[in-house]
C-alpha positions as YAML, in Angstrom:
chain: A
units: angstrom
residues:
- id: 1
  name: MET
  ca: [153.31, -95.11, -71.11]
- id: 2
  name: ARG
  ca: [152.94, -91.01, -71.85]
- id: 3
  name: THR
  ca: [155.28, -89.40, -74.13]
- id: 4
  name: SER
  ca: [158.45, -87.65, -72.40]
- id: 5
  name: ASN
  ca: [158.74, -91.73, -71.49]
- id: 6
  name: GLN
  ca: [158.74, -92.33, -75.49]
- id: 7
  name: VAL
  ca: [160.37, -90.05, -76.71]
- id: 8
  name: ILE
  ca: [163.45, -90.67, -73.46]
- id: 9
  name: LEU
  ca: [163.72, -94.48, -75.01]
- id: 10
  name: VAL
  ca: [164.22, -93.25, -78.42]
- id: 11
  name: GLY
  ca: [166.70, -91.09, -77.69]
- id: 12
  name: VAL
  ca: [168.23, -93.74, -75.30]
- id: 13
  name: LEU
  ca: [168.01, -96.39, -77.99]
- id: 14
  name: LEU
  ca: [169.75, -94.06, -81.09]
- id: 15
  name: PHE
  ca: [172.26, -93.06, -77.86]
- id: 16
  name: VAL
  ca: [173.01, -96.75, -77.80]
- id: 17
  name: LEU
  ca: [173.08, -97.69, -81.75]
- id: 18
  name: PRO
  ca: [176.64, -98.12, -83.88]
- id: 19
  name: ILE
  ca: [176.02, -96.31, -86.74]
- id: 20
  name: PRO
  ca: [177.69, -92.77, -87.09]
- id: 21
  name: GLY
  ca: [175.58, -89.56, -85.91]
- id: 22
  name: THR
  ca: [173.42, -90.90, -83.58]
- id: 23
  name: PHE
  ca: [175.33, -90.67, -80.81]
- id: 24
  name: ILE
  ca: [174.65, -86.98, -80.84]
- id: 25
  name: GLY
  ca: [171.62, -87.23, -81.69]
- id: 26
  name: GLY
  ca: [169.63, -89.67, -79.14]
- id: 27
  name: GLY
  ca: [171.53, -87.92, -77.03]
- id: 28
  name: LEU
  ca: [169.74, -84.69, -77.86]
- id: 29
  name: VAL
  ca: [166.28, -86.70, -78.42]
- id: 30
  name: ALA
  ca: [166.75, -88.14, -74.89]
- id: 31
  name: ALA
  ca: [168.08, -84.58, -73.56]
- id: 32
  name: LEU
  ca: [164.37, -83.70, -74.80]
- id: 33
  name: GLY
  ca: [162.58, -85.72, -73.42]
- id: 34
  name: VAL
  ca: [163.94, -85.26, -70.05]
- id: 35
  name: ALA
  ca: [162.86, -81.63, -70.68]
- id: 36
  name: LEU
  ca: [159.54, -82.61, -71.92]
- id: 37
  name: ARG
  ca: [158.85, -84.58, -68.97]
- id: 38
  name: LEU
  ca: [160.61, -81.93, -66.76]
- id: 39
  name: LEU
  ca: [158.48, -79.03, -68.23]
- id: 40
  name: GLY
  ca: [154.78, -80.63, -67.72]
...
């Protein structure tokens, strides 16, 4: 599995956790994964 896919997966998992603060953090991590995917 590519590193960018792993980063996106971790971001999505953080995004859906019902813990305060993980919503924003998960969104940022998922966005980072998408950026890594687009940039190579």
